N, C-alpha and C positions, 0 to 999 in steps of 0.2 A: 694462296692464290685461288681465286674462285674457279670452279670447273669451266665456266664459260670462257675464261681467259686462256685455257690450255691450248685449244685448237679451234679456230673459227669454222673449219669444214667438217667437224664431227658432230653428228646429231646424237645426243645422249639421252633424249627424252622420247617416250617414257622408259625409264630404266626398270621400274617395277610395275607390273600390271596390277590392277585392283583385285584384292582378295584371291591371290594365287593359291592353288592347292598346296598343302604342306608336303615337302619333299621327304623321301625316305632316308636320305643321308646328305651330308654336306657335298660329297663328290657328285651326287646326282644333280644338284642345283647349279653346278659349275661346268658349263660346256667347254670342251676343248676348243682352242682357237681355230676358227675356220680359215681356210686358205683365202688370201686376198682381203681379209678383214683387218682393220687397223688394230694393232696390238694395244694401244692405249684405250681404244673404245672397249675392247674385250675386258681389259683390266677394270675399267670403271664399271662396266655392266656387272661383272662378277662381284665386285665390292658391294654394289648396291643390293644385288640379289642375296648375297651371303649375309649382309647386315640384317635383312628381313628374316633370314633363317635363324640367325643368332637370337633375335627377339622372340621368334616363335618358340624356340627350344629352351629358353631360359626359364627354369621352373621356379615356383615359389617354395621357399622352405616350409616344411610341414607344420612348424610351430608358429608360423606367422611372423617370425623375425625377418630381418634382412638377410642378404646373402652372407653376411659375416657369420651366420650360424653354421655354415659349411666349414668354417675354420675350426670348429669344435674346441674353442678355447675359453676357459681352461679345462683340461681333461687329464686325469691321473695316469691313464694308460699311455697316452702320448708323451706326457712328461717323463715317465719312467724310461720309455724308449729313447727319447732325446738325450737323457743322461748317459746312455750307453754309447751314443754316437760321438758326442762332443764333451768337453770339460769346461767348467766355468772359467778356467784360466786362459782359454783361447780367446783371441780377438773375434769380433763379430764377423770379419771377413773370413777368418779361418773356419768358424762355425758354419757359415753358409756354404762354403766349398764342401766340407765334410758331409753336411746334410744332403746337398744336391747329389753328391756321388753315391750316398747310401740309397737314396730313392732310385737313382738310375740302376743300381746294382741289384736291388731287392724287390722292385715292383715291375711286373711285366705289363706292357701295353696290350690291352684287350678291349675291343670295341664294346659299347653298351649292348649292341645287338647280340653279340656272342656271350657276353657276361650275364645279361639280364633279360634277354629276348625283347628288348625295346630299343627304338632308334636313339633315344637320348634319356639319360638318367644321371643326375648328379648324386654322388654318394659322399658320406662323411668319412673323414680320415680313418676312423676305427674300422669301418666296413672295408675300405681299401686295404688296410693292414691285414684284416682277417682273410681276405681273398688273395692277398699278395698280387693284385692286378687291378687295372682300371684304365680309363682313357685319359685324355690330356688334362681335363680339369680335376679329375680325381687325384692324380699325382701332384698337380700344382697345389691343390688345397692341402694335401698331406705335407708337402715340402714347406709351405707357408706355416702350417700348424706346428710342425716340428721346430721351426726356427723361433716361433713365439715361445714355445715351451723351453727352448734352450736359452732364453733370455735376450734374444735379439730384439732391440726396441721396435715397437709396433709401427712407428712412423718411418721405419726403413723398409717396410714390407708391403707389397701389393701383389694381388693376383689379377691378371688382365684377361679379358675375353676379346678376341678380335680375329684378324686374319693374317696369314703368312704366305710368303711366296712358296709355291708348290710345284716348282719346275720338274722335280723328280717324278711327279704323278702325271706329267703332261698337261697340267692345268696352270692357269695364271695364279690363282689364289686358293687357299683352303682355310676352313675354320680352325681355330686353335685357342688354347688357354695356356698361360705361362705365368710364372712368378717373377717379379722384379724386385731387386734389392738395391738400396742406396748405400753403396760401399763406403767404408770409413776413409779409404785412401784419398778420395777426392770428392766425395759426396755426389758422385755420378750414379744415376740409375743404370743398372746392368741387368741382363736377362739370365735367369737360371731356368733352363728348360730341361726337363727330365726325359723327354721322348722325341718330339719331332725334330728339333735341331739341337739335340743333346751334345754337350761338349765337356771336355775335362781340362780346358785351359785354366790356368791359375786366375783367381779373381782379379788380381792386379792387372792382368793382361786382357781382360774382357773389353770389347768395344762397347761404349755407352749405348744404351737403348735408342737414343735419338739418332744415332748414326748407324744402327744395324738395320740395313734395308731389307733383310730377309723378313722382317716383321713389318708388314705393309701398313696396318692400321689397328687401332684399338677402339672399342665401343663402350667399355666400362672397366672399372677396376674395383676390386674388393679389398678392404682392409678391416681391422677390428671395429672401426666406427660404422661401417656399412658399405653401401655400393654407390659409387660415383659414376654417372654417365659422362662420357667424354666425346660428344659429337663435335665440340668446337675447341676442346682443350687437349686433344690427343697429341702425343709427342712421337708417335711412330710414323715414319714416312718411307715410301718406296721411291727411290730415285730413278726416273725414267728418262732415257736419252732419246730424243727424237729430232732428227734433222740438225744435229749438232748442238741442241739446246738441252740443258739439264733442268728438268721440271720436277717440282715437288707436288705429288698428287695427293689431294686431301679428300676424305670421305665427305 
């Protein structure tokens, strides 16, 4: 549904001013909803503002390769670790659950500002393992890399960059990265999140990503082939109820 069809009485332009200053953090660019403001307007405004922030903060890999370089595949150190977490005899669904839980249990969420004294820095899985800490994309790339080294087919793995519902922060949305896996049970893409919306629900019971409305939108995904931008092909939606109507909000 085009944005213009969502509500005829909401002026959503301009959502992004030309050449805005680079924010210090994702939270800084997302204002708390103001009293009397339409919630849908705030959500759309935050989505557009955050999309710009994601673009601003997405670094180029130092070796000139695509973002798949952050998966660090193949790598002997990560392969050796993967072999201690899962066994070849396990199904891919079992492997993904064990790997996700290992990352949750062994990697501590620490912001880039605290870890590296910079607002945003993507790190390789071996660096995250050395520090035993990182922010959302660091843990997501590690999880993705461990799965590849455990023998999970590459076409069943993606790491997304986008935004999630952040009601616990008093905000409409917040920037996030997460790994998605196409499970063997039904070939549905599900989310494996090690930090923001971490869960220990069995893989078979996970809600498909297209139905998990905590994940508002995605702007790109990374796999071993490279980076795919998803401005028109994204599958993450936030269901918004307004005046009795269920609307699918798209970026």
